[in-house]
N, C-alpha and C positions, 0 to 999 in steps of 0.2 A: 431663895435667891431669885425666883421668877418675880416675886413681888418687887424687889429692888430694881430688877431690870425694867419692869413696867414704868417706874419713875424715870429711868434713864430715857426710855422711848418717849415719854410724855414731854420731858424737858427738851429733847431733840426736836419734837414737833413745835414746841413754843419757839425755840431758837430759829427753826426754819421759817416760821411765820414772821418773826421780827426781821430776819435777814431779807426776806423776799417780798413782804407786803408793806408798802408805804403806809397804808391806813392803820395797820397794826402799830407801826411806830408812832403815828399820830395819837392813837389811843393810849399807848404807854406813856408818852410824853405828857399828854393832858392829865392823865391819872396822877402822875408824879407831881405836877404843879398844883393840882387840886389838893393833894395831901400835904404838900409843903406849905401852902397858903391857908389851909383849913384852921390852924390855931388862932387866926384872927377872928374866926367866927365862933359863935357859941353853939356848938353841936353837942348833942347828947350821944351816949353810947349807941342808942337805937338809930340815931341819924347816921352815925359812922357805919353802922351795920348796913343800912340802906345804901350808903355810898359804895361800900365794898361789893354788895350784891349787884349794884348797877355797873361798876367796873367789870366785874366778872361776866355779866350778861353781854356787854358790848364786846369784850375781848373773845369770849367763847363764840359769839356769833361770827366774828371776823375769822376765827379759826375754822369753824364749820364752813364758812363761805370759801375759804382757801381750799379746804379739803374737797369740797364739791366741784370747784373749778378745776382742780388738778385731775380729779377723776373724770370729769366731763371732757377735758382736753385729751386725756388718755384714750377715751372710747371713740372719739370722733376725729378722724384725720382730715376730713373736709367739713365745710359748713353744714351744720345740722340744726334745723329749727328747734328741736326738742332740747338740744344742748344749750342753745341760746336762752331758751325759756328757763331751764334749770339754773343757769348762771345768773340770769336776771332776778329770779325769785330769791336765790341765796343772797345776792347783793341787796335786794329789797329788805330782807330780814335784818341785815346789818344796819341799814338806814333807819328802819323802825326802832331798833335798839338805841341807836345813837341819838335820834330825835327825842325819844323818851328819857334818855340819860340827861340830855340838856334840860328837859322839863324838871327832872328830879333835882338837878343842880340849881335851877332857878328857885324851886321850892325850899331847898336847904340853905342856899346862900343869899337869898334876898334879905339882907340885913344891912341897911344903909349905914348904921353906926359902925359896923365892922369895916366897911369900905373907908370910912373916915379914919378909923384907927390904923388901917393899913397905909393910907396916904401919909399920915403923920409919922408913922414908923419909918417909912422910906425917906421922907423929907428930913427927919432928925438923924437918920443914918445913911448919908449919901453913898457910903461904901457898900451898903447892902443893896441899894438901888442899882449901883453899878454892877454888883455881883449878879443881881437878878437879870439885868439886861444882857450881861455876858453869858449867863446860863441859857437865856432865850436864844441867843445866837448859836450856842452849841446845840441846843435842842433842834433848831432849824436845820443845822448841818446833819444831825442824826436822822431827822425825818426825811430830808431830801436825798441824802447819799446812802444812809443805812450803814450798818457795821462793815459790810463788804466794801462799799464805796469809800468809806473813811480809811480802811486798811489799804485799799488800792491807791488812794491819794497820797497817803503817807509813804507807801513803797515807791511811788513815782518820784516824790520829793527827795527821798533818800538816794535813788538812782541818779537823779539830776545833780545832787550835791557831789556824788562820787565822780561824775563826769567832769564837773567844773572844779573839783578839788576843794570845795567849800567845807568848812567844819560846821557840824550841827549846833 
């Protein structure tokens, strides 16, 4: 039972990071789009493995950064030079992972023919291009507001409709 509880705690930590850290939402959205668009590229199983390791490194770094920031804030009620250093170093670790993730992406996805295939796919299927644009707008809302902000926005809209007597 302890083993299963440990998964619950881990998922709770992931959810906390997604709810509270905009950069984590950026990482998850980018990872999703990379995976969705990856079939246009000729990637081997090994290249997909590299991609997954890269995703996990960036997201784990973001989570370690969040944990260190939370602990640093807990230990210092006032400004503390060492707390600032710890937070800056943790943020720098995430930046290094993200920059090298971009480098991995360039190495894996620099396939001009694939970009041409993708272009023709979306030109031939404008409804898919529209779906992509719509999903990008939804992703932007997800990144900027986060799950809690979206829920809050929906709740305020519902309350406003109740006050004005509008139907959903």
